[in-house]
C-alpha atoms as one frame of an Amber mdcrd trajectory, in Angstrom:
protein
 -29.667   6.393 -12.250 -25.921   6.735 -11.641 -23.732   7.480 -14.657 -20.488
   5.758 -15.563 -18.009   6.869 -18.221 -16.332   3.850 -19.801 -12.994   4.896
 -21.270 -11.717   3.093 -24.356  -8.247   4.509 -24.897  -5.689   3.952 -27.646
  -6.237   0.698 -29.500  -9.684  -0.605 -30.384 -10.592  -4.270 -30.834 -13.780
  -5.523 -32.458 -15.401  -8.251 -30.346 -19.207  -8.437 -29.978 -18.532 -10.689
 -26.954 -16.870  -7.734 -25.254 -19.935  -5.571 -25.880 -22.098  -8.245 -24.188
 -19.637  -8.357 -21.268 -19.875  -4.583 -20.851 -23.674  -4.645 -20.968 -23.887
  -7.356 -18.281 -21.432  -5.933 -15.759 -22.881  -2.393 -15.842 -26.570  -3.286
 -15.862 -28.400  -0.744 -13.693 -26.095   2.140 -14.635 -26.304   4.799 -17.350
 -23.291   3.842 -19.484 -21.529   6.108 -21.970 -18.452   5.113 -23.987 -15.841
   7.875 -24.063 -13.335   6.932 -26.758  -9.938   8.493 -27.372  -8.317   6.268
 -29.976  -5.380   6.153 -32.375  -6.057   8.034 -35.580  -3.848   5.669 -37.587
  -5.747   2.447 -36.897  -8.431   0.803 -38.999 -11.959  -0.275 -38.037 -12.697
   2.763 -35.856 -15.976   3.329 -37.718 -17.031  -0.283 -37.022 -16.067   0.198
 -33.372 -18.095   3.415 -33.039 -21.159   1.748 -34.557 -20.882  -1.442 -32.454
 -20.602   0.470 -29.165 -22.840   3.388 -30.138 -20.050   5.826 -29.282 -21.348
   9.348 -28.776 -18.096  10.931 -27.623 -15.024  10.175 -29.711 -11.635  11.803
 -30.204  -8.696  10.789 -32.401  -5.113  11.086 -31.175  -1.720  10.478 -32.774
   0.967   8.085 -31.617   3.844   9.875 -29.916   7.597   9.296 -29.826   8.973
   8.430 -26.400  12.748   8.624 -26.917  13.393  10.891 -23.929  11.336   8.655
 -21.613  12.832   5.437 -22.989  16.356   6.728 -22.365  15.544   7.214 -18.664
  14.370   3.642 -18.068  17.042   2.001 -15.915  15.542  -1.326 -14.818  12.729
  -3.627 -15.925  11.453  -6.994 -14.727  12.648 -10.174 -16.441   9.489 -10.679
 -18.506   9.874  -7.337 -20.318   9.812  -7.828 -24.089   8.011 -11.183 -23.589
   4.905 -10.151 -21.648   5.090  -6.390 -22.005   7.073  -3.779 -23.926   8.381
  -0.591 -22.339   7.221   1.707 -25.132   3.663   0.347 -24.907   3.470   1.529
 -21.290   3.957   5.106 -22.468   1.537   4.661 -25.378  -1.119   3.237 -23.047
  -0.915   5.914 -20.385  -0.755   8.715 -22.925  -4.031   7.517 -24.458  -5.658
   7.176 -21.022  -4.545  10.650 -19.897  -5.749  12.184 -23.176  -9.041  10.340
 -22.699  -9.442  11.838 -19.229  -8.715  15.334 -20.541 -11.367  14.764 -23.202
 -13.779  13.474 -20.542 -13.231  16.604 -18.476 -14.531  18.733 -21.355 -17.829
  16.814 -21.450 -19.465  18.884 -18.743 -23.119  18.173 -19.510 -23.036  14.489
 -18.446 -21.979  14.825 -14.772 -20.569  11.295 -14.510 -20.494   9.622 -11.099
 -17.966   6.911 -11.957 -15.206   6.259 -14.488 -13.983   2.877 -15.738 -10.668
   2.127 -17.404 -11.732  -0.413 -20.026 -10.404  -2.381 -22.979 -12.577  -3.583
 -25.842 -11.043  -7.067 -25.786 -12.037  -8.115 -22.255 -14.650 -10.599 -21.083
 -15.672 -12.588 -18.022 -16.639 -16.256 -18.167 -19.579 -15.815 -15.818 -21.875
 -13.667 -17.966 -24.273 -13.171 -15.035 -21.766 -11.125 -13.053 -22.976  -7.595
 -12.377 -20.837  -4.972 -10.635 -23.577  -2.543  -9.605 -23.385  -3.316  -5.851
 -19.586  -3.052  -5.798 -19.614   0.201  -7.774 -22.202   1.869  -5.558 -19.984
   1.114  -2.531 -16.907   2.839  -3.971 -15.437   5.403  -1.579 -13.481   8.573
  -2.291  -9.819   7.874  -3.101 -10.560   4.233  -3.844 -10.418   2.080  -6.972
 -11.911  -1.363  -7.450 -10.089  -4.049  -9.442 -10.746  -7.559 -10.798  -9.470
 -10.486  -8.771  -6.731 -11.465 -11.232  -3.884 -10.212 -13.475  -2.073  -8.249
 -10.772   1.324  -9.918 -11.285   3.930  -7.555  -9.768   1.478  -4.786  -8.932
  -2.142  -3.964  -9.805  -4.129  -4.817 -12.942  -3.925  -1.896 -15.400  -6.471
  -3.356 -17.865  -9.597  -2.643 -15.836 -10.423  -0.524 -12.788 -13.241   1.726
 -11.599 -13.405   4.723  -9.299 -15.528   7.773  -8.756 -15.046  10.677 -11.141
 -12.857  12.795  -8.848 -10.538   9.933  -7.954  -9.894   8.761 -11.522  -9.298
  12.348 -12.647  -6.143  12.300 -10.498  -4.590  10.211 -13.263  -4.287  13.324
 -15.449  -0.996  13.933 -13.597   0.323  10.484 -14.470   3.218  11.640 -16.668
   4.491  13.976 -13.999   4.532  10.911 -11.747   6.303   8.793 -14.413   9.117
  11.353 -14.671   9.634  11.201 -10.923   9.404   7.397 -10.981  12.116   7.107
 -13.644  14.362   9.671 -11.954  14.274   7.495  -8.823  15.531   4.536 -10.920
  12.595   2.340  -9.979  11.924  -0.882 -11.846   9.549  -0.183 -14.725   6.810
  -2.797 -14.847   3.243  -1.843 -15.917   1.413  -3.271 -12.896   4.032  -2.036
 -10.442   3.898   1.441 -11.988   0.155   1.634 -11.365   0.487   0.272  -7.816
   3.176   2.835  -6.981   1.050   5.677  -8.379  -1.762   4.676  -6.025   0.679
   4.583  -3.102   2.049   8.020  -3.918  -1.455   9.500  -4.161  -2.929   7.703
  -1.134  -5.511   5.937  -3.296  -6.814   2.701  -1.792  -7.554  -0.430  -3.783
 -10.310  -3.009  -3.351 -10.438  -6.385  -5.082 -13.796  -7.543  -6.480 -14.445
 -11.082  -5.307 -14.994 -13.745  -8.011 -14.510 -11.283 -10.865 -11.722 -12.518
 -13.129 -11.288 -10.923 -16.521  -9.904 -12.611 -19.626  -8.457 -11.126 -22.822
  -9.986 -12.075 -26.170  -7.680 -13.009 -29.030  -4.524 -12.732 -26.929  -1.476
 -14.645 -28.189   0.368 -15.917 -25.104   3.146 -17.795 -26.936   5.769 -15.094
 -26.355   5.163 -15.186 -22.584   6.838 -18.592 -22.359   9.576 -17.947 -24.902
  12.557 -17.342 -22.628  14.887 -16.804 -25.571  13.324 -13.324 -25.866  15.477
 -11.117 -23.628  14.575  -7.776 -22.001  15.544  -4.593 -23.845  16.765  -3.019
 -20.579  18.587  -4.386 -17.551  16.363  -6.843 -15.647  16.825  -5.918 -12.011
  14.578  -5.154  -9.031  16.180  -2.969  -6.330  15.507  -4.002  -2.735  12.960
  -1.206  -2.084  10.917  -2.256  -5.135  11.270  -5.956  -4.310   9.865  -5.300
  -0.825   6.909  -3.370  -2.280   6.135  -6.140  -4.783   6.384  -8.878  -2.159
   4.273  -6.902   0.323   1.478  -6.456  -2.216   1.674 -10.144  -3.195   1.182
 -11.231   0.412  -1.610  -8.702   0.921  -3.430 -10.219  -2.073  -3.025 -13.692
  -0.600  -4.271 -12.461   2.766  -7.404 -11.018   1.138  -8.200 -14.451  -0.356
  -7.503 -16.238   2.935  -9.719 -13.848   4.901 -12.552 -14.359   2.419 -12.288
 -18.131   2.722 -12.322 -17.900   6.523 -15.357 -15.597   6.419 -17.255 -18.076
   4.252 -16.484 -20.911   6.662 -17.593 -18.844   9.674 -20.772 -17.639   7.932
């Protein structure tokens, strides 16, 4: 049986519905939760018990003043839909999780999943085994939704070697900021894949939802960005290109269904 390491990084959320979601989508695989979570938060013991976490590490929140000072541009929804500092918190926890995973040599994982403990999918019968077994080298698979200006950073899966490339993510972020690119979480992930020649594949009919998410701030346009909202032409072209590629994928799938 193939093994998959499911990474829960940074913040933990307690939702039994998420545990059911995880069990359904990975049925047929040997699943191990690899947790690398904030030391300061509560309910970590409840989380470990609910998910039967065998491998767990605690990390401390970091200060990101030097990185924050280098952020030149953001997209208009910054501070409503995402916060700049949370991008650094998130990727720090993921990178630390991968470093921790690397030390677990006895498991020999085949695949690695970036996962959040507040996700679910309405169709509880959905199983990803077939899609996962088809994953190629230098390829990640993503849900069908939540790509916005880039690629969904809440959930993706790749083989062990491919996902381990993310350990260099902060070296990439420094370069990204020095180039004065627009900092948006989904665009940041998309650009990392481009720079590392990692392909992406969208899982058909697999749309994730977030449990307990308060979406009120997303529509509150009185909340202004903390940095200058601007997308340089080179970034605008990249975002538009990806958007049309996503649309083309959906169109091609509809055509295929009609032909079949």
